[in-house]
N, C-alpha and C positions, 0 to 999 in steps of 0.2 A: 688616434682612428687611423685605419688604415686607408692608404692614399687609393682613389678611384680615377681610373682614365674615361673622361666623358666622349672624347670625339670618335666619330665613325670611323672605321677602317676601310668603308666603301665610299667615303665621300671624296670626288675628283675637284680639280679646280676648275671654275668656270670657263666656257667659251669666250674670247675676246669680244670685244665690244664692234671692232672693226669685222670681225668673222661673222658675227650676228647680223650685221648690215648687210655684208655679201650675200648671206643666205637669205636674209629678207627680199635683197634685190632679185633674186633667183625665183623665189617664190612668186614674186609679184609679176616675173616675167613667164612663168608657166612652165620653162623648159627643164623639167626635172630629170629626164632621160638623157643617158650620155650621147645620144647620137641625134637628138633633137637639137640642132645647133643651127644658126646661119651661114650660109654659104663663106668660107674664107675666115672664119671665127671659131677659134678650137673651146671644146667644150672643158668645163672646170675637170672633168675626170680626165681628159686628155692632157691637162696641163699639169694636174698632179703627177701622172706618169713622168712626163718629160722631166718635171723637179726632182721627184723622188729618184730617178735614174741616176741623174746629175748627183744628187747627195751621197748615193750609196756606191757611186763610180761603178755602176753597170752598165752594158749597153742598153738592154731592153727592161721595159717594165709592164706591169700588168695591174690595174687596180681591180678588185674583185669584192664580192658582197660579204666575205667572211675571210678570216684565217683558214679555218677548215676546208672552204672553197678553193682558196689559193693552193693548199696541200692536195685535194684531189685533180684539180686542174694539172698541176705540177707533175703527180705520178702519171697522168694520161698523156701529157706531152712528152713525158721522158720515155714513154712505151710501154708501160704496165699493163698488160694483158690479165685477164682472168686467170686464176691459178699460177701467176706468178708469185715467186717467194720474195719478200720484201723485209729486209734486215730492219730492225728499230730497237733502239734501248729502252728498255722495261720501265723505266723511271719517266714517266711523262705524262700528260692529260690524255684524257678520253679521245678527242677530236683527232688525235694523230693515229691510233688504231682504227676510229672511225672512217678516217679518208682511204686508209688502205683496205678497208673490206668493201667500201663503197664502190671501188673500182674493180673490186675482185681479187684484190692482192691477197695473199696468203703471208700474215706476219710471222717473222721468225725474231722473237725477243732475244735481246743480248743483255747481260748479266752488267750492273753497274758496279761501281768500287764504293769505297767506305766513304768518298768524295763526292759522290752523286754522279760520278761522270762514267762514261762509258767503260767498260771493262775492256781492255786492249787484248788481254790472251783470249778471253770470249768471243770477241769479234773476230780476232784471227782464224779461232777455229771455225765458228760458223760462216765466216767468208769462204773457208778453203772446202767445208763439207756440205753445205746446204744447198747448193746450187744458185742462190739468190745473187741476182744481177743488179740490185736496187739496195740503197741504204737510206731511209729516213731518220736522218740523225736531229734529235730534239735537243735544242742546249737548253734543257729543263731548268726552269727557274734562273735563268742567267747563268749556269756553270757551264763554260767552254772546256772540252775535253781537250786531251793533245792533238790539234789539227793536225801536225805535220805527219805523226803517226797514222791518224784515220785516212788523211790522202793518199799516204802509201801504202796503205793497205787496198785501198779502193782502186788504185792505180794498179797494182799487181794482180788483182783478182776482177779486174775489168767490171767494176761496180760503178754504178751511175749514183752519185752521191747527191742526195737532196736536204737541204739545210731547212728545218723548222727554227725558223728565227723569231717567234713570237714573245720570247723573254730577253731578246739579245739586240734588239733595234739600236743600233749606234755603238754596239759593244765591239772591242777588236781582241784579236790573238796575234801576237808579234806584230803590231801596228796595221794589220789587215782585217777590214770590217766583217764582223759574222755575218755570213752570205755569201762572201767573195771567194769560198773554199770550194764551194762543190758545184754542180752543174745548173742546178736551179737553187733559189731561196724563196721561202715563204714568209711572210710576215703579217701579222695581226694588228688591227686598229680597235679591238674589243675595248671595252670602258675600261678596262685595268690594264691595259697596257701602254706603251711610251708615247703613243697619241691615240686620241681618243674620238672616234665617231659612232660611239654606241655599238656598232657592228661594223666590220670591213675588213679587208686585206689587200697586201701587195705582193706580187711576185716578180722575181727579177732573175735575170740570165744573162749569160753572153752567148748563148747559143742561137743562132739565128732561126734553126728549125724549130727548136723547143718554144723559142718565143712565138713563132707563127701558129704553132699548133695551140699553145695555150690561151692566144687572143681568140682565135676561132672558137675553141672550146668554151670560153667564156660567155659565147652567145653574141659575137660581132655580126652573125650572118655575113654578109657580103661588104659590110661597113667597116671592116677592120682597117682601111686606111684612114679613118677618122680618130687613130689612137696615135699618142703622142710620142713614145720611145718602141718603135716597132723595125723588124728588118725589110727589105726590100720587096716587091711587088713578086718576083720572080720565085720568091721563098714560100709566100701563100699560096702562089698558083701550084705549087709542088704539095701541100698539105690541105688545102682548105676542103676539099670534097671527103677529106678522110678522117675529118675530126668532129666528133659529136658536139652538138650544141647543149650546154649546160644551164644556160640562163643565170651566169653568177656576175653579172655586169655591176659595178659599183655606179651611183646615181650622181648628178652634180649636186646636191645638197651633202652629202657626206665628202665629196672630194673638195668641195669649199671649206667644209670644217676642219680637213686634214691640212689643205694648203695654208691655212692661218696657223698652223701649230708648227710646221715643218721649220721655218725660221728660228724657232724656238727650242727645236729639240736639243741641239748642244748644250745650252744654257740649261737646260732641265735635267740633262744627265749629270751636269756638275752638281745640281742641287740634291737630286736623288744621292749622289754619293756621299754627298756632306752627312745625310742624315743616315746612311748606312753605315758610314765610319762610326757615328756616336754609338750606334746600336751595338755594332760588331765590337768595338772596343769596351764598351761597357759590360756587355755580356762574356767577353772573354775572361773578364775578371771575376764571373759569379760563379759560385760552388754549383757544381750540379749539372752545368751547362758546357756544351761543346761546340766550338766555333772552329769551322773548317778554315784552315790557313789557305787561302786562294793563291794561285799561281802567279809568281811576279809577270809573265808574258801577257796576262789575262787583264784588258782594261774592261772592265765588266760596268753595268748599269744598275745601280742598288735598288730598284724599285721593289725588291721584296729580299728577306733576309731568312736564311734557313739555319736552324741550329739542332743538335741532338742533345736530348736528356740522357744522361748518362745512366744506364743500366737498369730501368725500373721494367717492372712487365706491363702488360697491355694496360691492365686495371689502373696501375699506379701513372699512367702516363694520361688517361681520360681523366683521373683525380686531378693532376696537375692543370690540363686545360681546364677542367671546371673552375678550379680555383682561379685561375687567371681570366677566365671570362666573367667570373662575378665583380671582377675590379675593372672590368671594361676593356681588357685586352684580349682582342680575339685572334686566337693561335688555331692554325689548321694542322690536321695530323694526317701522315701519309701510309700509317701502318695500320690503318682500321681494315677489317674484314669486308666491311660492307661501305659502298661508296657513301659520302658526306658531302652534299654542295658539290663545290668543283673538284673534290679530291677522290681518288679511286687509285686502288691498286689493281695491278695487271690481272691479277686472278678472278678479279669481278666482272672481267669484258667477256661473259658467257659465250657471246655471239661467235667467238672467235674459234668455238669449239676447245678441245683439251689440248692444254697448252703445257710444254716441258716446265718442270719445277725450277726455279730460279731461287736458291736458297739464301744466296748472298743478298741478292735485291730484298728478300722479304726481312732478314735481319736487318739491313741498313734503314729500310723504312718503318721498322718497327720503333723507332726512337727519334724519328725526323719531323721536327715541328717548323712551321711557316707563317711568316708574318708578312704582308703587304706594308710597304712604305708610303703610303701617300703623300703627294707633295703639299697638301693641305695640313700635314702636321709640321708644326715649329721644331726646332732645336731641341727646345726644352721639352716638348711632347716628347721627343725620342728618349730623353734622359729619365722622364716619367715612365716610360715603358720598361726601360732597363730595370729601374728599382723596381718594379712591380714583377716581373718575371724572376729577377734575382730572389726576392724575397720569397715568392712562392716556391722556387726550386729548392731553397735551403728547407722550408717547413715540408715539402714533400719528402724530403731525404730524412727528415726528424721523424715525421709521421706516415710512412708509407701505408696503402691501404691495405 
């Protein structure tokens, strides 16, 4: 009888009892709003900003209601105005073009290569000819491109680099944390990310003016002094009347939830990578499955795994996914012409208007499959997943639709 996997791919680990106790304490005190604090007593949100800035090794940090809001505020803080062109790699999730569109920017999408990284030749060409002065770089699904080359291109063309690190919190390139290459970095704490507050985000930067603009734009009114990791008063006085209020403040409840998880993040990264390596090595040996060799410079966080099924038509991919799903293995596909759940291809974002074709991106995504790796899975669970995917890949090659 064929093995069936019975654990959900969406189940996260519980919040610790210590953190739950702190949340209950906040609820009983009634001070949920980040600026509703006793004089001389920093709010949970302010403490989170201070602690995350120290962990990320950034000077300034802002806690927001979502990763998408962090990106919108980052774009505003960097100076994006309506009509400004913004480079963005085409393989990403919908909140990235959504953030660009929300601030009035015009996305200029960049091709990806066969390993899901930004294509450097296309980036170089579009940096030179598009007139874009901003690049929203999404480290999609944790794959970090050649950051040396990206930084050099941005410096040559005077492009402000904004990093979307929703999938790379804690990852590194040549020993430097993801998010510390660009001018601003954005992180997500949505349920399926590396810290879980249900919804939430963080923004970090070393640029004092960008930081001040971001804090005011988040909805600080003139209470910006209550934030934890911020520049000096004179910087705020320079920008405070020119930044719109976007009401994107993180509340004390979610800040407390995140503060309880931050000390465990490094340990959890190791746990994710143990599971990832089991999946990676197992699927590398499977027939009909291609696992990309990750660059040696990259210290990634293996909270998801991507692979390519070798060569079938779209109908065959759908059949393969259905076979795996029938055995309890939930695999996402990025090659569909219609958006499904969290996945969508760039040409489905019709609100952006007519976009230039990106044939390499379409070709690569046509066989790109994706699975979550929650920490609720054991190492043996990962071996069972490998077995099921490998068996169904063989069956698919033997009996294509």
